[in-house]
Phi, psi and omega in degrees: 000138184283165179296325177301319182292324185279333183275111184288345181265354178293140183298337179248028183295152173301131178305331178297318181293320179297317181294320179294327182284314187266336185085158181224146180297119184292348180263000179292145179296140183280338185207148174279357181234074180295146179236158187284163176297328178297319179292321176299317179299323179295318179296317182293320181297317178296320178296317179300319182294319179296317180289328175301312180300325184282318190276338181296338173302318182295323182297325185250027183300323180300314183285323177295321178300317181290332182282318188249344186229078183283070181258139184288166178095159183298322184252002187300298182294328179293316177300319178296320181293314181288333174294320177292324172303316180293330179304324180298339179280336189279348171265359178297317177301323177295317176297323179298317181292310186288308186277324177299313178293324176300321180291326177285333181271316186254347182116163183288321188298307180298326179294321181289330175289321180297318183295320178296320180297316181296318183290336175299315181297316179297319180293319178300319179296317179296319184290329190257350184291127176293168183285169176300324180296335183271315187235007175070219188296340179297330183297304179295331178295315179296319180299317179296317179298320179294321177295322177298318180292319177298319178296320177302316181295314182288332175299329179261359183276313191295319182299301180298319182294315180291320177301317179298317180297318181291317182289337179274344189275149165299150187302326182270010179231014183297325179299313182293316180299311184290336180295341177294340175298308178290322179300321180293329175293322174298321177298318178298317178296320181297312180297318176297322177296321177299316177298316182299313180295315182298313181294324179294328179280326186271333186246155174282167178299324179293319179292321177299315182291328184282307184214343187298326182293341181282339186302313180299327177293318179295323179299318182293331179296333177288326185273337186299318177301328178293319179297319178297317181298314183288331177289333176295337181269359181293141170284170182254136178256353179211119186283353175099173182236082188288343182277358179233143177281168177300322179297319179294322179295313179296317179299323179297321179299313184287327182279312191260343184229032186297321182296314178297321180299310183292314180293324178298321177299316181290325178296315183280353180299316182291329174296316181298315182291312183297320180292323178288328172297320176299316178295330182285350185300331177298308179297319180298317182294320182282314189278322186259313184274347178061039176267164182290154183296325180295316178294320179299314178295330177298328178296324178289321178300314177297316180299320179293316180296318179294320177300316179303313183288311189281341171296317177294322175300315178300319178297317178295320178296323177298318179295328184270318188247359182094172188276322191296311182296320182288335174286321191268314188298315178295328177296316179297319179299318179294321178299324181285324191265337192294320180293312175302324180294316179288330175296317176297314183295315181289331179280331180221077185286071179259170177299318181298317181294315181298313181291325179294315179294317180298318181293317181295316178299316181294320183297310182293319179297319181296320182296306182284337175294317178296320180293319180293321181287348175268318186297312186298309180293332177296332182274003180243144179295156184298329185291339180231013187297314182297315179296314182299311180293321179301317180293315179301310183293315184291316180294316181296313181290333178286308184290318184259304182294318184294336180261351188300309184295323177292316182299312183286330173297317178295316179299318178296321181291324184276314187266337186057027179260112182293351178270000183306315179300323181293318179299321180294320178298318180297315183298312181288327177300321179298320177298317182292321178297316178300316182294319180295326177299329183277345181273149178280164172290134185246011187303321187257017179287142176274111186275001178275355185255000000 
């Protein structure tokens, strides 16, 4: 970040620095274009559907691995499947650049319609691709391409959707409004968990592996046209920056807001890792703890429901106590508790232990995840907010979240230590706490500038 950006008294200072220096009236309206609760619900519903399409892959990774990646060994096909899951994260930065800048240039609404359309194509491909036994090497190639497209869509989804929620909110309610971003992801996890538990109870393991895992993907294809329709009715909270190209917008983020970008990536790293460890609990329960698939899927269902509730709690706490404390304290608590929780779970792999650990992990992650996703965009000007947040979220989830399931699967295979996921959460959590300590409080920033 340049000296001009950091000096709040400079005549051309970044509005974020001026607001942080002087403070802003917390009762000032956040946007000149307030939108209804119905419109907020429409934005959140579309976001939930996109994340549902992305995360159900993780729930059925064991069966997808056997269908498309016939690699020998206990962990062979699973490693290939979770590696392909991670591939979807590596196109997120590209989506952040292309779609995030598009949202800052053309507005939030067209960008949000584009992301739903892209993820539809990716989901259709996953649902319809024949197995490796049917079409050979073409099967895993198509699956990888579909994951890349889904990652591109989600890389451009979070920035515009979160920016719209923040810009639509009253200044003293931005935490609660923006927390619906994480809450909607919890909703997606919950619906996916319901599918997982239901299918595990109704179908045999052979039926799940053969065709049952495709059912949740087909279900989402029915709902996606509805999501596109309701997003077309959304009002606009930012008319765009037509005098600058997408390249100039992205360049501005890296030149003038580099410090916020780098620290934001590190802050959201622990959210990415902890949430992916939560998603991995299905595989962990089946592969390591040797529990039944229905109980394993139940852990995700509990985690999703808890995420939905505690993300909203995190948003309310941000509005009341500020961003910094809500970002740091739950992260520290998770670092302290995660190893004892996994020690308990691995020593007594019961239903109560699995569901208890999943719920605790989800609750703490949701609270600091909601706070982190609010702090970063508040520290960026409106003209580059979508791009900046998209880059922070996409890079963090790609580098940290996209590799988490592969890393912990590899650690478990090499060390045979069931505490490996917990150690990884602690290490990344320490990095995020340090980064959050370096960021300023953003509670009173004027987000209209």
